[in-house]
C-alpha positions in Angstrom: 12.0 9.9 -15.4 11.7 13.6 -16.3 12.7 16.0 -13.6 11.1 19.5 -13.3 12.3 22.6 -11.6 9.5 22.1 -9.1 11.0 18.8 -8.0 14.4 20.4 -7.6 12.9 23.3 -5.6 11.3 20.7 -3.3 14.7 19.0 -2.7 16.3 22.4 -1.8 13.7 23.0 1.0 15.8 20.6 3.1 18.9 22.8 2.8 19.8 25.5 5.3 19.5 28.9 3.6 22.1 31.6 3.1 21.4 35.2 2.2 23.1 37.1 -0.6 24.9 39.4 2.0 26.2 36.3 3.8 27.4 34.7 0.6 29.4 37.9 -0.3 31.9 36.7 2.3 32.7 33.9 -0.2 32.6 36.1 -3.3 35.7 34.5 -4.8 36.2 37.0 -7.6 39.7 35.7 -8.1 39.6 31.9 -8.0 40.0 28.6 -9.6 37.0 27.1 -11.4 36.4 23.3 -11.9 33.5 22.4 -14.1 31.6 19.2 -14.6 28.8 18.3 -17.0 26.3 15.7 -15.8 22.8 14.5 -16.7 19.8 16.0 -15.1 18.9 12.6 -13.7 22.2 12.1 -12.0 22.0 15.7 -10.6 18.7 15.0 -9.0 20.1 11.8 -7.4 23.1 13.7 -6.0 21.5 16.9 -4.9 19.9 15.5 -1.7 23.2 14.2 -0.5 24.7 17.7 -0.3 22.3 19.2 2.3 24.5 18.5 5.4 27.6 20.2 3.9 26.2 23.1 1.9 23.8 25.9 2.4 21.4 27.1 -0.4 21.4 30.7 -1.6 17.9 32.2 -1.1 16.9 35.4 -2.8 13.4 36.8 -2.2 12.1 33.4 -1.1 13.5 31.5 -4.1 16.3 28.9 -4.2 16.5 28.7 -8.0 17.5 32.0 -9.6 17.0 32.9 -13.3 19.6 34.5 -15.4 19.7 36.1 -18.9 22.9 36.9 -20.5 24.0 38.9 -23.6 27.5 38.1 -24.9 29.8 40.4 -26.9 32.7 39.4 -29.2 34.6 40.8 -32.1 33.0 40.7 -35.5 34.9 37.4 -36.3 34.4 35.8 -33.0 37.9 36.5 -31.7 37.1 35.7 -28.1 35.5 32.4 -29.1 38.5 31.4 -31.1 40.9 32.4 -28.3 39.0 29.9 -26.1 38.9 27.2 -28.9 42.6 27.6 -29.6 43.3 27.3 -25.9 45.1 30.6 -25.5 46.4 30.9 -21.9 45.1 34.5 -21.8 41.5 35.1 -22.9 38.5 37.3 -22.1 34.7 37.0 -22.0 32.5 40.1 -22.1 28.8 40.0 -21.2 25.8 41.8 -19.7 24.0 39.5 -17.3 20.6 40.1 -15.8 19.8 38.7 -12.4 16.1 38.3 -13.0 14.7 38.1 -9.5 16.8 41.1 -8.3 16.2 42.9 -11.6 19.9 43.9 -11.7 22.1 44.2 -14.7 25.9 43.9 -14.6 28.5 44.4 -17.3 31.0 41.7 -16.6 34.5 41.2 -18.0 36.1 37.8 -17.2 39.8 37.4 -17.6 41.1 33.8 -17.7 44.9 33.4 -17.3 46.8 30.2 -16.7 43.8 28.5 -15.1 42.7 31.4 -12.8 39.6 33.5 -13.3 39.4 37.2 -12.5 36.0 38.8 -12.9 35.4 42.6 -12.9 31.9 44.1 -13.1 29.8 47.2 -12.9 26.1 47.9 -12.7 24.4 49.0 -15.9 20.8 49.9 -16.6 19.8 47.3 -19.2 21.0 45.1 -22.0 22.8 47.1 -24.7 22.1 46.2 -28.4 25.2 48.5 -29.1 27.6 49.1 -26.3 27.4 52.6 -24.8 30.4 54.8 -24.6 30.6 54.2 -20.9 30.5 50.5 -21.2 33.1 50.5 -23.9 35.4 52.6 -21.8 35.0 50.2 -18.9 35.7 47.1 -21.0 38.9 48.7 -22.5 40.1 49.8 -19.1 39.9 46.2 -17.8 41.3 44.6 -21.0 44.0 47.2 -21.4 43.4 48.0 -25.1 40.9 49.3 -27.5 38.4 46.7 -28.7 35.4 46.8 -31.1 32.7 44.4 -29.8 29.3 43.5 -31.0 26.4 41.6 -29.5 26.6 37.9 -30.6 24.1 35.8 -28.7 21.9 35.5 -25.7 21.4 32.7 -23.3 19.1 32.0 -20.3 19.3 29.4 -17.6 18.3 28.7 -14.0 20.9 28.5 -11.3 21.2 26.9 -7.9 24.0 28.2 -5.7 25.4 26.2 -2.8 27.9 27.5 -0.3 30.1 25.1 1.7 29.5 25.3 5.4 33.2 24.8 6.3 35.3 25.6 3.3 35.7 28.8 1.3 33.9 27.2 -1.6 30.8 27.9 -3.8 29.1 25.5 -6.1 26.8 26.7 -8.9 24.5 24.3 -10.7 23.1 25.6 -14.0 20.2 24.0 -15.9 17.4 24.7 -18.4 20.1 26.2 -20.6 18.8 27.8 -23.9 20.4 30.0 -26.5 19.2 32.6 -29.1 20.7 34.6 -31.9 18.2 36.4 -34.1 15.6 33.8 -35.2 17.9 30.8 -34.4 17.4 29.0 -31.1 18.8 26.0 -29.3 18.5 24.4 -25.8 20.2 21.8 -23.6 17.7 21.2 -20.9 18.9 17.6 -20.3 22.2 18.6 -18.8 23.5 20.4 -15.7 26.7 22.4 -15.6 28.3 22.3 -12.2 31.0 24.7 -11.4 33.1 24.4 -8.2 34.6 27.8 -7.3 37.5 27.7 -4.9 40.6 29.8 -3.9 42.7 26.8 -5.0 41.7 23.4 -6.4 40.7 21.1 -3.5 40.0 17.6 -4.8 38.9 16.6 -1.3 35.8 18.7 -1.6 32.6 16.6 -1.1 31.3 17.5 -4.5 34.6 16.7 -6.2 34.6 13.3 -4.5 31.0 12.7 -5.6 31.9 13.4 -9.2 34.8 11.1 -9.0 32.7 8.3 -7.5 30.2 8.7 -10.3 32.9 8.7 -13.0 32.2 12.3 -14.0 35.5 14.0 -14.9 36.3 17.7 -14.8 35.3 19.1 -18.1 35.7 22.8 -19.1 32.4 24.0 -20.4 31.9 27.5 -21.7 28.2 28.4 -22.1 29.2 31.1 -24.6 31.4 28.9 -26.7 28.8 26.0 -26.8 26.1 28.5 -27.6 28.2 30.1 -30.3 29.0 26.9 -32.1 25.4 25.6 -31.7 24.0 28.7 -33.4 26.9 29.2 -35.8 27.8 25.7 -37.2 30.3 27.3 -39.6 32.6 28.3 -36.7 35.8 26.2 -36.2 34.9 23.7 -33.5 37.5 20.8 -33.7 38.5 21.3 -30.0 34.9 21.3 -28.8 33.9 18.1 -30.6 34.3 16.0 -27.4 32.0 18.4 -25.5 29.3 18.3 -28.1 29.5 14.5 -28.2 29.2 14.4 -24.4 26.1 16.6 -24.5 24.5 14.2 -27.0 25.5 11.1 -25.0 23.9 12.5 -21.9 20.5 12.4 -23.6 
């Protein structure tokens, strides 16, 4: 059975809503992230079981928000390779558009020893070439001079759930597509679930559901998967298992 975003929106109508202002109380800019990759079919079977424990973020009447993202990297994909080579300290730089809100943020994510720290500022639009102000901000966060260029774009839809009792958010990304120049790719058959917590809590309802369904935690970087999908000459040995999983879930 093929699921559409309309069916998923119908399921979300049974969830208690939460506003963006209310969700900011659980911003979790410094946090632990646990990711899972599951099939769209399994996701639609699990989603209704979450309604008693999670509220659904609603923005301007919609429960499924659209995102577009522009990623930046060094000319030789240094940030991609840092992730591939499993460096304990690594960065990700992007401009993300929150489509329904028509807001753009320049975001710098710093990953160090399993924790994620995200800094961001508002910008006016995507930047084919980073402006002087954006470059200055990135270098202030990273702590050194960097020369970055636009590498790829992605778009996806996101459902955000907020635990009613715990300081925990759950993002569920689907309809994922990538583009770089004239090259495109998509993975619409998978859902990337990301559990955001102050510290890892394996007793979380969603964590337990994943365990019950034999879905193991699996780091999944949309940027890295997009980069290797659109640039097959990149080194990808350490990502082979993720690419095989994506194929298996078809």
